[in-house]
C-alpha positions in Angstrom: -40.1 -34.9 -152.4 -36.9 -35.4 -150.1 -37.4 -32.3 -148.3 -41.1 -32.7 -147.4 -40.5 -36.1 -146.5 -37.6 -34.9 -143.8 -40.3 -32.5 -143.2 -42.8 -34.9 -142.5 -40.6 -36.9 -140.0 -39.5 -34.0 -138.1 -42.7 -32.7 -137.6 -44.3 -36.2 -136.6 -41.7 -36.5 -134.4 -41.9 -32.7 -133.1 -45.8 -33.3 -131.9 -44.8 -36.8 -130.1 -42.4 -35.4 -127.8 -44.2 -32.5 -127.3 -47.4 -34.8 -126.5 -45.3 -37.1 -123.9 -43.3 -33.5 -122.7 -46.5 -32.4 -121.6 -48.0 -35.6 -119.9 -45.0 -36.3 -118.0 -44.0 -33.2 -116.7 -46.9 -33.0 -114.2 -46.5 -36.5 -112.7 -43.3 -35.7 -112.1 -43.6 -32.5 -110.2 -45.9 -34.6 -108.2 -43.3 -37.2 -107.7 -40.5 -35.0 -106.8 -42.9 -33.2 -104.1 -44.0 -36.5 -102.5 -40.5 -38.2 -102.2 -39.2 -34.9 -100.6 -42.1 -35.4 -97.9 -41.5 -38.7 -97.2 -37.6 -38.0 -96.9 -38.7 -35.4 -94.2 -41.3 -37.9 -92.4 -38.6 -40.5 -91.8 -36.1 -38.4 -90.5 -38.5 -37.2 -88.1 -40.0 -40.7 -87.5 -37.7 -42.0 -84.3 -40.0 -44.3 -82.2 -40.7 -47.4 -85.1 -37.8 -49.6 -85.5 -37.5 -49.4 -89.5 -33.9 -49.2 -91.7 -34.3 -45.4 -92.4 -30.9 -45.7 -93.9 -32.2 -48.0 -96.8 -35.3 -45.8 -97.2 -33.5 -43.0 -97.3 -31.1 -44.5 -99.6 -33.9 -46.0 -102.0 -35.7 -43.0 -101.8 -32.5 -40.7 -102.6 -32.2 -43.2 -105.9 -35.4 -42.6 -106.9 -35.7 -39.2 -106.7 -32.4 -38.6 -108.3 -33.8 -40.6 -111.0 -37.0 -38.7 -111.4 -34.9 -35.6 -111.5 -33.2 -36.9 -114.7 -36.1 -37.7 -116.5 -37.3 -34.3 -116.1 -34.1 -32.8 -117.0 -34.6 -35.3 -119.9 -38.1 -34.3 -121.0 -36.5 -30.5 -121.0 -34.2 -31.2 -123.1 -36.4 -33.4 -125.9 -38.9 -30.1 -125.1 -35.9 -28.0 -127.1 -35.8 -31.0 -129.9 -39.3 -31.2 -130.6 -40.1 -27.5 -130.6 -38.8 -26.9 -134.4 -40.6 -24.8 -136.5 -38.5 -21.9 -138.1 -34.8 -20.6 -138.0 -34.7 -18.5 -134.5 -30.8 -17.7 -134.5 -28.6 -16.1 -132.1 -25.4 -16.1 -130.4 -25.0 -19.3 -128.8 -22.2 -21.3 -127.1 -21.9 -24.8 -128.6 -20.6 -26.3 -125.6 -23.4 -25.2 -124.0 -25.9 -26.6 -126.3 -23.8 -30.1 -126.4 -24.0 -30.5 -122.8 -28.1 -30.7 -123.0 -27.6 -32.9 -125.9 -25.4 -35.1 -123.7 -28.5 -35.5 -121.2 -31.3 -36.8 -123.8 -28.5 -39.5 -125.6 -26.3 -40.6 -121.9 -28.4 -44.0 -121.6 -27.6 -45.3 -125.2 -23.9 -44.4 -124.8 -23.3 -45.6 -121.2 -24.5 -49.2 -122.4 -22.2 -49.3 -124.9 -19.2 -47.0 -124.1 -17.6 -44.5 -122.2 -18.4 -40.7 -123.0 -15.3 -38.4 -122.5 -16.1 -34.1 -123.1 -13.2 -32.5 -123.8 -14.4 -28.7 -124.1 -11.8 -25.6 -125.2 -12.3 -22.4 -124.8 -14.7 -20.9 -127.6 -16.1 -17.7 -129.1 -20.1 -17.7 -129.7 -21.7 -18.7 -133.5 -24.7 -17.2 -134.7 -26.7 -20.3 -135.6 -30.3 -21.9 -134.4 -30.2 -23.6 -131.2 -33.0 -25.8 -132.0 -31.4 -27.3 -135.6 -27.6 -27.4 -134.3 -29.2 -29.8 -131.1 -30.7 -31.9 -133.7 -27.4 -32.3 -135.8 -25.4 -33.1 -132.5 -27.9 -35.3 -131.4 -27.9 -37.4 -134.8 -24.0 -37.4 -134.4 -23.7 -38.5 -131.1 -26.7 -41.1 -131.6 -24.7 -42.6 -134.6 -21.7 -42.9 -133.0 -23.4 -44.7 -130.3 -25.1 -47.2 -132.8 -21.7 -47.8 -134.6 -20.4 -48.7 -131.7 -19.9 -52.7 -130.8 -21.0 -53.9 -127.3 -18.6 -56.7 -126.8 -15.9 -54.0 -126.5 -17.4 -52.0 -123.8 -14.6 -51.7 -122.0 -12.4 -50.1 -124.5 -14.9 -48.2 -126.1 -15.4 -44.6 -126.0 -17.0 -41.7 -127.6 -15.0 -38.4 -127.7 -16.1 -34.8 -127.9 -13.8 -31.9 -128.6 -14.4 -28.3 -129.2 -11.9 -25.8 -129.9 -11.1 -23.0 -132.2 -9.2 -23.3 -135.7 -6.9 -20.5 -137.2 -8.9 -19.2 -139.2 -11.3 -18.2 -136.6 -14.2 -21.2 -136.9 -15.4 -23.5 -133.8 -14.0 -27.0 -134.6 -16.5 -29.5 -133.2 -15.3 -33.2 -133.4 -17.2 -36.4 -132.5 -14.7 -39.8 -132.3 -16.1 -43.0 -131.6 -14.3 -46.2 -131.7 -16.5 -47.8 -133.5 -15.4 -50.6 -136.7 -15.2 -47.4 -139.0 -17.1 -47.0 -142.4 -15.8 -49.1 -145.3 -14.0 -47.3 -147.9 -16.3 -48.4 -150.5 -19.3 -46.2 -149.2 -17.7 -43.5 -147.8 -18.8 -41.4 -150.9 -22.3 -42.2 -150.3 -22.8 -41.1 -146.4 -24.2 -38.1 -147.4 -26.4 -39.4 -150.3 -30.6 -39.3 -149.1 -31.9 -42.4 -148.3 -28.4 -44.2 -148.2 -27.9 -46.0 -144.8 -25.7 -48.9 -143.3 -28.1 -49.2 -140.7 -30.5 -52.4 -140.6 -33.9 -52.1 -142.4 -36.7 -50.1 -139.7 -33.5 -48.3 -137.9 -32.1 -45.5 -140.4 -34.2 -43.4 -142.9 -31.1 -42.4 -144.2 -31.5 -38.7 -144.3 -30.1 -37.5 -140.6 -26.5 -37.2 -142.0 -28.2 -35.2 -145.1 -30.7 -32.7 -142.9 -27.0 -32.4 -140.6 -25.5 -31.3 -143.9 -28.0 -28.9 -144.7 -28.3 -27.1 -141.4 -24.9 -26.9 -140.8 -24.3 -25.4 -144.9 -27.3 -22.8 -143.7 -24.9 -21.3 -141.4 -22.1 -21.3 -144.0 -20.8 -24.2 -141.7 -18.8 -27.6 -143.0 -19.5 -31.5 -142.2 -17.5 -33.9 -142.8 -15.4 -37.2 -141.4 -12.8 -39.2 -141.6 -13.0 -42.7 -141.3 -10.7 -45.8 -140.9 -11.5 -49.7 -141.0 -10.8 -51.2 -137.2 -10.2 -47.7 -135.7 -13.2 -45.6 -135.8 -14.8 -42.4 -137.3 -15.0 -38.9 -136.3 -17.1 -36.2 -137.7 -16.1 -33.0 -138.1 -18.4 -29.6 -137.8 -16.6 -26.2 -138.5 -19.0 -22.8 -138.1 -18.1 -19.2 -138.2 -17.0 -17.4 -134.9 -18.6 -14.4 -133.9 -17.8 -11.7 -131.6 -18.9 -12.0 -127.8 
């Protein structure tokens, strides 16, 4: 029952995001093209007394925003087109960068994101499924952060190698931490600390299932008032 519900939710989300991506990409291409033309036209204009610097700055900002949306749509497409395991050797640092593109807006409003990537070996996994894992973990970290402490808040992503040849990925947040009384329930299906309508209580369960399917581990450490750190360990493969 649980597996079917998870499957249905992912299928619905996948169809939604794929449709949005298709609808947005075409007008974005037009926007980017027209902004480029407008920039060139203004640069060639010498007779009219207009504040070209101001216009150019506005156009550059618009172009950067459009390019960012374009990148987000591409990353969301990766997230949505999940059907079956399509496995291969992947560099986790590169997958993390794709996830950060998607979640950066949610994180930027509350906290500072710090990336500390180590020199890691590739892992044998499914890019799409691992993308989902880190998407969920980063969104959870962002939701745990209290906006009132935005200047001191931090989400840190650290990657490295362990002594037993595993790739380690740590996602740490400076949120309030998970109370000891409920820590044992965090991987229980349908258990959630989020308000009604926000969380399904299946995210961490699904993440753990994916990581275990690749002979990995997912666990966390948390202390009240000092934040939470989720750790993913995946066996490394020869490059």
